[in-house]
C-alpha positions in Angstrom: 0.4 1.3 -12.8 -2.3 3.5 -11.4 -3.9 2.0 -8.3 -6.4 4.9 -7.7 -7.7 7.0 -10.5 -9.7 9.2 -8.1 -6.6 10.3 -6.2 -4.1 9.6 -9.0 -1.6 7.4 -7.1 0.4 4.4 -8.4 1.6 1.1 -7.0 5.1 2.5 -6.7 3.8 5.3 -4.5 2.0 2.8 -2.3 5.1 0.6 -2.0 7.2 3.7 -1.1 5.0 4.4 1.9 4.4 0.7 2.9 7.2 0.6 5.5 6.2 3.9 7.1 2.5 3.0 7.0 2.8 -0.5 8.5 0.0 -2.8 7.7 -2.9 -0.3 7.7 -4.7 0.7 4.6 -5.8 3.9 6.3 -2.2 4.7 7.1 -1.2 4.4 3.4 -3.9 6.9 2.4 -2.8 9.2 5.2 0.9 8.9 4.1 -0.1 9.7 0.6 -2.2 12.7 1.8 -5.4 11.4 0.3 -8.7 9.8 1.3 -10.5 6.9 -0.5 -13.3 8.2 -2.6 -15.0 5.4 -4.6 -13.2 2.7 -2.7 -12.3 0.5 -5.7 -8.6 0.9 -4.9 -8.8 -0.4 -1.4 -8.4 -4.1 -2.3 -5.4 -3.3 -4.4 -3.8 -1.3 -1.6 -4.4 -4.2 0.8 -2.8 -6.6 -1.7 0.3 -4.4 -2.0 0.5 -4.2 1.8 0.3 -8.0 2.0 3.0 -8.5 -0.6 5.3 -6.1 1.3 4.6 -7.8 4.6 5.3 -11.2 3.0 8.6 -9.9 1.5 9.7 -8.7 4.9 8.7 -12.0 6.5 10.7 -13.9 3.9 13.7 -11.7 4.4 13.6 -12.4 8.1 13.8 -16.1 7.7 17.4 -17.3 7.9 18.6 -19.2 4.9 
């Protein structure tokens, strides 16, 4: 799904750069080569980053 209509990027693109971007929203935009315009996508980018961080944390917990 489209996360940002202003810059035309999707949740898949955000997830693809999450590991390289770390936990910074600004780093995601930089990795995608865009800048936030209206800002409505920022909460969704943060949510995707949090989901990725939680998935990594869960994977690190021994079973």
